[in-house]
DRENPA-3360 file (N, C-alpha, C; in nm, 2 decimals, always signed):
BEGIN
1 = XXXXXXXX = +2.10/-2.91/-1.65/+2.17/-2.96/-1.54/+2.10/-2.92/-1.41 ~ +2.11/-3.00/-1.30/+2.05/-2.96/-1.17/+2.11/-2.83/-1.12 ~ +2.02/-2.74/-1.07/+2.07/-2.62/-1.02/+1.98/-2.58/-0.90 ~ +2.04/-2.50/-0.80/+1.96/-2.47/-0.68/+1.87/-2.35/-0.71 ~ +1.76/-2.35/-0.65/+1.67/-2.23/-0.66/+1.68/-2.14/-0.54 ~ +1.78/-2.17/-0.45/+1.80/-2.09/-0.33/+1.87/-1.96/-0.37 ~ +1.83/-1.85/-0.32/+1.89/-1.72/-0.35/+2.02/-1.70/-0.27 ~ +2.13/-1.68/-0.34/+2.25/-1.64/-0.27/+2.28/-1.49/-0.30;
9 = XXXXXXXX = +2.32/-1.42/-0.20/+2.35/-1.28/-0.22/+2.49/-1.25/-0.18 ~ +2.55/-1.15/-0.24/+2.50/-1.06/-0.34/+2.48/-1.13/-0.47 ~ +2.37/-1.10/-0.54/+2.33/-1.16/-0.67/+2.35/-1.07/-0.79 ~ +2.41/-1.12/-0.89/+2.42/-1.04/-1.02/+2.34/-1.11/-1.12 ~ +2.23/-1.05/-1.15/+2.13/-1.11/-1.24/+2.13/-1.04/-1.38 ~ +2.17/-1.11/-1.48/+2.19/-1.05/-1.61/+2.07/-1.08/-1.71 ~ +2.00/-0.97/-1.75/+1.89/-0.98/-1.84/+1.94/-0.96/-1.98 ~ +1.92/-1.06/-2.06/+1.97/-1.06/-2.20/+1.88/-0.97/-2.29;
17 = XXXXXXXX = +1.75/-0.94/-2.24/+1.65/-0.87/-2.33/+1.64/-0.94/-2.46 ~ +1.62/-0.87/-2.57/+1.62/-0.93/-2.70/+1.74/-0.88/-2.79 ~ +1.85/-0.85/-2.72/+1.96/-0.80/-2.80/+2.02/-0.91/-2.88 ~ +2.07/-0.88/-3.00/+2.14/-0.98/-3.08/+2.25/-1.04/-3.01 ~ +2.32/-0.96/-2.93/+2.44/-1.02/-2.85/+2.40/-1.12/-2.75 ~ +2.27/-1.13/-2.72/+2.22/-1.22/-2.62/+2.11/-1.32/-2.68 ~ +2.12/-1.35/-2.81/+2.03/-1.43/-2.87/+2.09/-1.56/-2.93 ~ +2.03/-1.67/-2.92/+2.07/-1.80/-2.98/+2.21/-1.84/-2.93;
25 = XXXXXXXX = +2.30/-1.86/-3.03/+2.44/-1.90/-2.99/+2.51/-1.79/-2.91 ~ +2.48/-1.67/-2.94/+2.54/-1.56/-2.86/+2.49/-1.57/-2.71 ~ +2.36/-1.61/-2.69/+2.31/-1.62/-2.56/+2.38/-1.73/-2.48 ~ +2.41/-1.84/-2.54/+2.48/-1.95/-2.48/+2.62/-1.91/-2.44 ~ +2.68/-1.84/-2.54/+2.82/-1.79/-2.51/+2.82/-1.70/-2.39 ~ +2.72/-1.61/-2.38/+2.72/-1.52/-2.27/+2.69/-1.59/-2.14 ~ +2.60/-1.68/-2.14/+2.57/-1.76/-2.02/+2.69/-1.83/-1.97 ~ +2.77/-1.89/-2.06/+2.89/-1.95/-2.02/+3.00/-1.86/-1.96;
33 = XXXXXXXX = +3.00/-1.73/-2.01/+3.08/-1.63/-1.95/+3.04/-1.60/-1.81 ~ +2.90/-1.59/-1.79/+2.85/-1.57/-1.66/+2.88/-1.68/-1.56 ~ +2.88/-1.80/-1.61/+2.91/-1.92/-1.53/+3.06/-1.92/-1.49 ~ +3.14/-1.88/-1.59/+3.29/-1.87/-1.56/+3.32/-1.76/-1.45 ~ +3.25/-1.65/-1.47/+3.27/-1.54/-1.37/+3.23/-1.58/-1.23 ~ +3.11/-1.65/-1.23/+3.06/-1.69/-1.10/+3.16/-1.79/-1.03 ~ +3.22/-1.88/-1.11/+3.32/-1.97/-1.05/+3.45/-1.90/-1.01 ~ +3.49/-1.81/-1.10/+3.62/-1.74/-1.08/+3.61/-1.65/-0.96;
41 = XXXXXXXX = +3.50/-1.58/-0.94/+3.49/-1.47/-0.84/+3.43/-1.53/-0.71 ~ +3.35/-1.64/-0.72/+3.28/-1.70/-0.61/+3.16/-1.62/-0.57 ~ +3.09/-1.57/-0.67/+2.97/-1.49/-0.65/+2.85/-1.55/-0.73 ~ +2.73/-1.53/-0.68/+2.61/-1.58/-0.74/+2.58/-1.50/-0.86 ~ +2.58/-1.56/-0.98/+2.54/-1.49/-1.10/+2.42/-1.57/-1.16 ~ +2.33/-1.51/-1.23/+2.22/-1.57/-1.29/+2.19/-1.50/-1.42 ~ +2.12/-1.57/-1.51/+2.09/-1.51/-1.64/+1.94/-1.52/-1.68 ~ +1.89/-1.42/-1.75/+1.75/-1.42/-1.79/+1.75/-1.41/-1.95;
49 = XXXXXXXX = +1.77/-1.52/-2.02/+1.77/-1.51/-2.17/+1.62/-1.51/-2.22 ~ +1.61/-1.50/-2.35/+1.48/-1.50/-2.41/+1.42/-1.64/-2.39 ~ +1.29/-1.65/-2.40/+1.22/-1.78/-2.37/+1.27/-1.89/-2.46 ~ +1.30/-1.86/-2.58/+1.34/-1.96/-2.68/+1.48/-2.02/-2.65 ~ +1.55/-1.95/-2.57/+1.69/-2.00/-2.54/+1.70/-2.06/-2.40 ~ +1.60/-2.06/-2.32/+1.61/-2.11/-2.18/+1.66/-2.26/-2.18 ~ +1.59/-2.35/-2.25/+1.63/-2.49/-2.24/+1.77/-2.51/-2.29 ~ +1.81/-2.45/-2.40/+1.95/-2.47/-2.45/+2.05/-2.43/-2.34;
57 = XXXXXXXX = +2.02/-2.31/-2.28/+2.12/-2.26/-2.18/+2.11/-2.34/-2.05 ~ +1.99/-2.37/-2.00/+1.98/-2.45/-1.88/+2.04/-2.59/-1.89 ~ +2.05/-2.65/-2.01/+2.11/-2.78/-2.03/+2.26/-2.77/-2.03 ~ +2.32/-2.65/-2.05/+2.46/-2.65/-2.06/+2.54/-2.56/-1.96 ~ +2.46/-2.50/-1.87/+2.53/-2.43/-1.76/+2.46/-2.46/-1.63 ~ +2.53/-2.44/-1.52/+2.48/-2.48/-1.39/+2.43/-2.36/-1.31 ~ +2.46/-2.24/-1.35/+2.41/-2.12/-1.28/+2.26/-2.10/-1.30 ~ +2.19/-2.03/-1.21/+2.04/-2.02/-1.23/+2.00/-1.95/-1.36;
65 = XXXXXXXX = +1.90/-2.00/-1.42/+1.84/-1.94/-1.54/+1.70/-1.89/-1.51 ~ +1.67/-1.77/-1.54/+1.54/-1.71/-1.52/+1.47/-1.68/-1.65 ~ +1.34/-1.68/-1.65/+1.26/-1.64/-1.77/+1.25/-1.49/-1.76 ~ +1.22/-1.42/-1.87/+1.20/-1.28/-1.87/+1.06/-1.24/-1.84 ~ +0.97/-1.34/-1.85/+0.82/-1.32/-1.82/+0.75/-1.45/-1.82 ~ +0.65/-1.46/-1.74/+0.55/-1.57/-1.75/+0.41/-1.51/-1.73 ~ +0.31/-1.58/-1.77/+0.17/-1.53/-1.75/+0.10/-1.62/-1.64 ~ +0.00/-1.56/-1.58/-0.08/-1.63/-1.48/-0.19/-1.71/-1.54;
73 = XXXXXXXX = -0.15/-1.81/-1.62/-0.25/-1.89/-1.69/-0.22/-2.04/-1.65 ~ -0.32/-2.12/-1.66/-0.30/-2.26/-1.65/-0.29/-2.33/-1.78 ~ -0.25/-2.45/-1.79/-0.24/-2.52/-1.92/-0.38/-2.52/-1.98 ~ -0.38/-2.49/-2.11/-0.51/-2.49/-2.18/-0.51/-2.40/-2.30 ~ -0.62/-2.34/-2.33/-0.63/-2.26/-2.46/-0.59/-2.12/-2.43 ~ -0.46/-2.10/-2.43/-0.40/-1.96/-2.41/-0.29/-1.94/-2.51 ~ -0.32/-1.94/-2.64/-0.22/-1.92/-2.74/-0.14/-1.79/-2.72 ~ -0.01/-1.81/-2.73/+0.07/-1.69/-2.73/+0.11/-1.65/-2.58;
81 = XXXXXXXX = +0.05/-1.72/-2.48/+0.09/-1.69/-2.35/+0.21/-1.77/-2.31 ~ +0.27/-1.74/-2.19/+0.39/-1.81/-2.14/+0.35/-1.89/-2.02 ~ +0.35/-2.02/-2.03/+0.31/-2.11/-1.92/+0.42/-2.13/-1.82 ~ +0.40/-2.10/-1.69/+0.50/-2.10/-1.59/+0.56/-2.25/-1.58 ~ +0.47/-2.35/-1.59/+0.51/-2.48/-1.58/+0.61/-2.52/-1.69 ~ +0.58/-2.46/-1.81/+0.67/-2.49/-1.93/+0.81/-2.43/-1.91 ~ +0.81/-2.31/-1.85/+0.93/-2.24/-1.83/+1.02/-2.32/-1.73 ~ +0.95/-2.37/-1.62/+1.02/-2.45/-1.52/+1.07/-2.58/-1.58;
89 = XXXXXXXX = +0.99/-2.65/-1.66/+1.03/-2.77/-1.72/+1.15/-2.75/-1.82 ~ +1.16/-2.63/-1.88/+1.27/-2.60/-1.97/+1.40/-2.58/-1.89 ~ +1.39/-2.56/-1.76/+1.51/-2.55/-1.68/+1.52/-2.42/-1.60 ~ +1.43/-2.33/-1.61/+1.43/-2.20/-1.54/+1.40/-2.23/-1.39 ~ +1.46/-2.15/-1.30/+1.44/-2.15/-1.16/+1.35/-2.03/-1.11 ~ +1.34/-1.94/-1.20/+1.26/-1.82/-1.16/+1.22/-1.73/-1.28 ~ +1.16/-1.62/-1.26/+1.12/-1.53/-1.37/+1.12/-1.39/-1.32 ~ +1.15/-1.30/-1.42/+1.12/-1.16/-1.40/+0.97/-1.13/-1.41;
97 = XXXXXXXX = +0.92/-1.03/-1.34/+0.78/-0.99/-1.35/+0.77/-0.84/-1.36 ~ +0.69/-0.79/-1.45/+0.67/-0.65/-1.45/+0.79/-0.56/-1.49 ~ +0.88/-0.61/-1.57/+0.99/-0.53/-1.62/+0.93/-0.41/-1.69 ~ +1.00/-0.30/-1.69/+0.94/-0.17/-1.75/+0.91/-0.19/-1.90 ~ +0.97/-0.29/-1.96/+0.94/-0.32/-2.10/+0.83/-0.42/-2.12 ~ +0.78/-0.47/-2.00/+0.67/-0.57/-2.00/+0.58/-0.54/-1.88 ~ +0.53/-0.42/-1.88/+0.46/-0.37/-1.76/+0.33/-0.44/-1.73 ~ +0.29/-0.46/-1.61/+0.17/-0.53/-1.57/+0.10/-0.44/-1.46;
105 = XXXXXXXX = -0.03/-0.46/-1.45/-0.11/-0.39/-1.34/-0.08/-0.47/-1.21 ~ -0.10/-0.40/-1.10/-0.06/-0.46/-0.97/-0.14/-0.59/-0.95 ~ -0.27/-0.59/-0.99/-0.35/-0.71/-0.97/-0.29/-0.83/-1.06 ~ -0.23/-0.79/-1.17/-0.17/-0.90/-1.26/-0.04/-0.94/-1.19 ~ +0.04/-0.85/-1.13/+0.16/-0.89/-1.07/+0.13/-0.99/-0.96 ~ +0.02/-0.96/-0.88/-0.02/-1.05/-0.78/-0.05/-1.19/-0.83 ~ -0.12/-1.20/-0.94/-0.15/-1.33/-1.00/-0.03/-1.40/-1.05 ~ +0.06/-1.33/-1.11/+0.18/-1.40/-1.16/+0.27/-1.44/-1.05;
113 = XXXXXXXX = +0.29/-1.36/-0.94/+0.36/-1.40/-0.82/+0.31/-1.53/-0.76 ~ +0.17/-1.53/-0.75/+0.11/-1.65/-0.70/+0.13/-1.77/-0.79 ~ +0.12/-1.75/-0.92/+0.14/-1.86/-1.01/+0.28/-1.91/-1.01 ~ +0.38/-1.82/-1.00/+0.52/-1.86/-0.99/+0.54/-1.94/-0.87 ~ +0.49/-1.90/-0.76/+0.51/-1.97/-0.63/+0.45/-2.11/-0.64 ~ +0.33/-2.12/-0.70/+0.26/-2.25/-0.70/+0.34/-2.35/-0.78 ~ +0.42/-2.31/-0.87/+0.50/-2.41/-0.95/+0.64/-2.42/-0.91 ~ +0.68/-2.34/-0.81/+0.82/-2.34/-0.76/+0.92/-2.26/-0.83;
121 = XXXXXXXX = +0.87/-2.15/-0.89/+0.96/-2.06/-0.96/+0.98/-1.94/-0.86 ~ +1.11/-1.89/-0.86/+1.14/-1.77/-0.79/+1.08/-1.65/-0.86 ~ +1.04/-1.55/-0.79/+0.98/-1.43/-0.86/+1.07/-1.30/-0.83 ~ +1.10/-1.23/-0.94/+1.17/-1.10/-0.93/+1.08/-0.99/-0.99 ~ +1.01/-0.92/-0.90/+0.92/-0.81/-0.95/+1.00/-0.68/-0.97 ~ +1.00/-0.63/-1.09/+1.06/-0.50/-1.12/+0.97/-0.39/-1.09 ~ +1.02/-0.28/-1.03/+0.94/-0.17/-0.99/+1.01/-0.04/-1.03 ~ +0.93/+0.07/-1.03/+0.98/+0.20/-1.07/+0.99/+0.31/-0.96;
129 = XXXXXXXX = +0.92/+0.29/-0.85/+0.92/+0.38/-0.74/+0.92/+0.31/-0.61 ~ +0.95/+0.38/-0.50/+0.95/+0.32/-0.37/+0.81/+0.27/-0.33 ~ +0.71/+0.35/-0.36/+0.57/+0.31/-0.33/+0.53/+0.19/-0.40 ~ +0.56/+0.18/-0.53/+0.53/+0.06/-0.61/+0.61/-0.06/-0.55 ~ +0.73/-0.04/-0.52/+0.81/-0.14/-0.46/+0.75/-0.20/-0.33 ~ +0.70/-0.11/-0.25/+0.64/-0.15/-0.12/+0.52/-0.23/-0.15 ~ +0.43/-0.18/-0.24/+0.31/-0.25/-0.27/+0.34/-0.39/-0.33 ~ +0.44/-0.40/-0.41/+0.48/-0.53/-0.47/+0.54/-0.62/-0.37;
137 = XXXXXXXX = +0.62/-0.57/-0.28/+0.68/-0.65/-0.17/+0.57/-0.72/-0.09 ~ +0.46/-0.65/-0.07/+0.35/-0.70/+0.01/+0.28/-0.82/-0.05 ~ +0.30/-0.84/-0.18/+0.25/-0.95/-0.25/+0.32/-1.08/-0.22 ~ +0.44/-1.07/-0.16/+0.52/-1.19/-0.13/+0.61/-1.24/-0.23 ~ +0.67/-1.16/-0.32/+0.77/-1.22/-0.42/+0.90/-1.25/-0.35 ~ +0.99/-1.32/-0.41/+1.12/-1.35/-0.36/+1.21/-1.23/-0.36 ~ +1.20/-1.15/-0.47/+1.28/-1.04/-0.49/+1.21/-0.92/-0.55 ~ +1.26/-0.80/-0.52/+1.21/-0.68/-0.59/+1.33/-0.61/-0.64;
145 = XXXXXXXX = +1.32/-0.56/-0.77/+1.43/-0.49/-0.83/+1.38/-0.35/-0.87 ~ +1.44/-0.25/-0.80/+1.40/-0.11/-0.83/+1.47/-0.06/-0.95 ~ +1.39/-0.01/-1.05/+1.45/+0.03/-1.18/+1.36/+0.15/-1.23 ~ +1.40/+0.27/-1.20/+1.33/+0.39/-1.27/+1.35/+0.38/-1.42 ~ +1.24/+0.36/-1.49/+1.25/+0.34/-1.64/+1.33/+0.44/-1.72 ~ +1.32/+0.56/-1.67/+1.39/+0.67/-1.75/+1.54/+0.65/-1.74 ~ +1.59/+0.57/-1.65/+1.74/+0.55/-1.64/+1.79/+0.42/-1.71 ~ +1.69/+0.33/-1.75/+1.73/+0.21/-1.80/+1.80/+0.23/-1.94;
153 = XXXXXXXX = +1.91/+0.17/-1.96/+1.99/+0.17/-2.08/+2.06/+0.30/-2.10 ~ +2.06/+0.39/-2.00/+2.13/+0.52/-2.02/+2.27/+0.52/-1.98 ~ +2.31/+0.42/-1.90/+2.44/+0.42/-1.84/+2.45/+0.51/-1.71 ~ +2.34/+0.57/-1.67/+2.34/+0.65/-1.55/+2.27/+0.56/-1.44 ~ +2.35/+0.52/-1.35/+2.30/+0.43/-1.24/+2.20/+0.50/-1.15 ~ +2.09/+0.43/-1.12/+1.99/+0.49/-1.02/+2.06/+0.51/-0.88 ~ +2.15/+0.42/-0.85/+2.22/+0.43/-0.72/+2.30/+0.56/-0.71 ~ +2.33/+0.62/-0.82/+2.41/+0.75/-0.81/+2.31/+0.86/-0.85;
161 = XXXXXXXX = +2.23/+0.85/-0.95/+2.15/+0.96/-0.99/+2.03/+0.99/-0.90 ~ +1.97/+0.88/-0.84/+1.86/+0.90/-0.75/+1.87/+0.80/-0.63 ~ +1.97/+0.82/-0.55/+2.00/+0.73/-0.44/+1.88/+0.72/-0.34 ~ +1.81/+0.83/-0.33/+1.70/+0.83/-0.23/+1.59/+0.73/-0.27 ~ +1.57/+0.70/-0.40/+1.47/+0.60/-0.44/+1.52/+0.46/-0.39 ~ +1.65/+0.44/-0.40/+1.70/+0.31/-0.35/+1.69/+0.29/-0.20 ~ +1.73/+0.40/-0.13/+1.72/+0.39/+0.02/+1.58/+0.38/+0.07 ~ +1.49/+0.46/+0.01/+1.35/+0.46/+0.05/+1.29/+0.32/+0.02;
169 = XXXXXXXX = +1.32/+0.26/-0.10/+1.27/+0.13/-0.13/+1.32/+0.03/-0.03 ~ +1.45/+0.02/+0.00/+1.50/-0.07/+0.09/+1.43/-0.06/+0.23 ~ +1.42/+0.07/+0.27/+1.35/+0.09/+0.40/+1.21/+0.04/+0.41 ~ +1.13/+0.07/+0.31/+0.99/+0.03/+0.30/+0.98/-0.12/+0.29 ~ +1.05/-0.18/+0.21/+1.04/-0.32/+0.19/+1.08/-0.40/+0.31 ~ +1.19/-0.36/+0.37/+1.23/-0.43/+0.49/+1.14/-0.41/+0.61 ~ +1.06/-0.31/+0.61/+0.96/-0.28/+0.71/+0.84/-0.37/+0.68 ~ +0.80/-0.39/+0.56/+0.68/-0.46/+0.52/+0.71/-0.61/+0.50;
177 = XXXXXXXX = +0.81/-0.64/+0.44/+0.84/-0.79/+0.41/+0.99/-0.81/+0.42 ~ +1.05/-0.82/+0.54/+1.19/-0.83/+0.56/+1.27/-0.94/+0.49 ~ +1.20/-1.04/+0.45/+1.26/-1.15/+0.38/+1.28/-1.13/+0.23 ~ +1.21/-1.03/+0.17/+1.22/-1.00/+0.03/+1.36/-0.94/+0.00 ~ +1.43/-1.00/-0.10/+1.56/-0.96/-0.14/+1.54/-0.84/-0.23 ~ +1.62/-0.73/-0.21/+1.61/-0.61/-0.29/+1.73/-0.60/-0.38 ~ +1.70/-0.59/-0.51/+1.80/-0.56/-0.61/+1.79/-0.42/-0.67 ~ +1.90/-0.38/-0.73/+1.90/-0.24/-0.79/+1.93/-0.26/-0.94;
185 = XXXXXXXX = +1.85/-0.20/-1.02/+1.87/-0.20/-1.16/+1.88/-0.06/-1.22 ~ +1.88/-0.05/-1.35/+1.88/+0.07/-1.43/+2.01/+0.14/-1.43 ~ +2.08/+0.13/-1.54/+2.20/+0.21/-1.56/+2.33/+0.15/-1.49 ~ +2.32/+0.02/-1.44/+2.43/-0.04/-1.38/+2.53/-0.09/-1.49 ~ +2.64/-0.02/-1.50/+2.74/-0.05/-1.61/+2.88/-0.08/-1.56 ~ +2.92/-0.02/-1.45/+3.06/-0.04/-1.40/+3.06/-0.08/-1.26 ~ +3.17/-0.13/-1.21/+3.19/-0.18/-1.08/+3.15/-0.08/-0.97 ~ +3.18/+0.05/-0.99/+3.14/+0.15/-0.89/+2.99/+0.16/-0.87;
193 = XXXXXXXX = +2.92/+0.14/-0.98/+2.77/+0.14/-0.97/+2.72/+0.03/-0.88 ~ +2.78/-0.08/-0.89/+2.74/-0.19/-0.80/+2.78/-0.16/-0.65 ~ +2.90/-0.11/-0.63/+2.94/-0.08/-0.49/+2.84/+0.02/-0.43 ~ +2.80/+0.12/-0.51/+2.71/+0.22/-0.46/+2.57/+0.16/-0.43 ~ +2.53/+0.07/-0.51/+2.40/+0.01/-0.49/+2.40/-0.08/-0.36 ~ +2.50/-0.15/-0.34/+2.51/-0.23/-0.22/+2.53/-0.15/-0.10 ~ +2.60/-0.04/-0.11/+2.62/+0.05/+0.01/+2.48/+0.11/+0.05 ~ +2.39/+0.12/-0.04/+2.26/+0.18/-0.02/+2.16/+0.08/+0.04;
201 = XXXXXXXX = +2.21/-0.05/+0.06/+2.13/-0.15/+0.13/+2.07/-0.26/+0.04 ~ +2.10/-0.25/-0.09/+2.05/-0.36/-0.18/+2.13/-0.48/-0.16 ~ +2.08/-0.59/-0.22/+2.15/-0.72/-0.20/+2.19/-0.78/-0.33 ~ +2.20/-0.70/-0.44/+2.24/-0.74/-0.57/+2.20/-0.65/-0.67 ~ +2.23/-0.68/-0.80/+2.19/-0.59/-0.91/+2.13/-0.67/-1.02 ~ +2.04/-0.60/-1.10/+1.98/-0.65/-1.22/+2.03/-0.56/-1.33 ~ +2.11/-0.62/-1.43/+2.17/-0.54/-1.53/+2.14/-0.60/-1.67 ~ +2.18/-0.52/-1.77/+2.15/-0.57/-1.91/+2.26/-0.52/-2.00;
209 = XXXXXXXX = +2.23/-0.41/-2.07/+2.31/-0.36/-2.18/+2.45/-0.33/-2.14 ~ +2.48/-0.29/-2.02/+2.62/-0.26/-1.98/+2.71/-0.38/-1.99 ~ +2.65/-0.50/-1.99/+2.73/-0.62/-2.01/+2.70/-0.69/-2.15 ~ +2.57/-0.70/-2.18/+2.53/-0.77/-2.30/+2.58/-0.70/-2.43 ~ +2.58/-0.57/-2.43/+2.63/-0.49/-2.54/+2.77/-0.44/-2.53 ~ +2.84/-0.49/-2.43/+2.98/-0.45/-2.41/+3.07/-0.51/-2.52 ~ +3.18/-0.44/-2.56/+3.27/-0.50/-2.66/+3.34/-0.62/-2.60 ~ +3.37/-0.62/-2.47/+3.43/-0.73/-2.40/+3.33/-0.77/-2.29;
217 = XXXXXXXX = +3.24/-0.86/-2.32/+3.14/-0.90/-2.22/+3.20/-0.96/-2.09 ~ +3.30/-1.04/-2.11/+3.37/-1.11/-2.00/+3.43/-1.01/-1.91 ~ +3.50/-0.91/-1.96/+3.57/-0.81/-1.88/+3.47/-0.72/-1.81 ~ +3.36/-0.69/-1.88/+3.25/-0.61/-1.82/+3.19/-0.68/-1.70 ~ +3.15/-0.80/-1.72/+3.09/-0.88/-1.61/+3.19/-0.91/-1.50 ~ +3.31/-0.93/-1.53/+3.41/-0.96/-1.43/+3.43/-0.84/-1.34 ~ +3.42/-0.72/-1.40/+3.43/-0.60/-1.32/+3.32/-0.58/-1.22 ~ +3.20/-0.61/-1.28/+3.07/-0.60/-1.20/+3.08/-0.70/-1.08;
225 = XXXXXXX = +3.11/-0.82/-1.11/+3.12/-0.93/-1.01/+3.22/-0.90/-0.90 ~ +3.34/-0.86/-0.94/+3.45/-0.83/-0.85/+3.40/-0.72/-0.75 ~ +3.34/-0.61/-0.81/+3.29/-0.50/-0.72/+3.18/-0.55/-0.62 ~ +3.10/-0.65/-0.66/+3.00/-0.70/-0.58/+3.05/-0.77/-0.46 ~ +3.16/-0.84/-0.47/+3.22/-0.91/-0.36/+3.30/-0.82/-0.27 ~ +3.35/-0.71/-0.33/+3.43/-0.61/-0.26/+3.35/-0.51/-0.18 ~ +3.23/-0.48/-0.24/+3.14/-0.38/-0.18/+3.21/-0.25/-0.17;
% end
C-alpha cells in the first residue's frame, strides 16, 4: 500500500530482529498491532521485519516498513547481498544501518547511507557512543539511533542507566547536523523508558524485545506509544 517516507516524530520504530515472535505470520500479526496502535494513539509507528517478510507486510499495512540492513552494491553479481533497490521495490521506505548485531566500518556506513539516499530510502544509523554518533551524523543520514550494545536486550534502558550518552549524543548531533533525527534504543521496555528518552532530547525510540517477546505485544506497544505522546 502507498505510504509516506516523511519522518513524523515522536517515532516508535520496532525492530523484529529474527525472533520467532516476529517471523512470517507472526511478523504480519505484529505489524498489524503496530498499525492499530498508531491509529489508536495518533503516533508514528514503524516496523523493521526480516527481509523475507517486507513485501508481505508492506502489502497489508500502511505504516512505514524498514529493512534491517542493505548493502552498498548495485545490481549485478553480488550473491547474498541485499540490494537497496529490491528492498524499496518490496515496499520498504527505509533501512537500519550498522545495528550492533550487523556492525559496519565507518567507511561502509558512508557507502550505505549514500546508496540508501540514491534510491530514496530513509537511513537509520545505529551507534554505540556519542563520538560515533557525531561521526555518523556528519555522513548525512536521516536518523541516528544511540544504542550502547551492552544494554541491548537487558531491559535496562540507556536513558536511565547512562543518560549522559544520550544527552551528549543529542548535543553533538544537533551541533553538527541539526536536521538529523535522534532516536534512543537499548533496553526500552516500558513507558517510563520512553518518557525518559524524550526528556533527554531524543525524538523517538528504537525498540525490539520489550515488545516483540512480550506476552501481550499489543499491551506492551500501547504503553510505549501512549508514553511517547504524553512525554
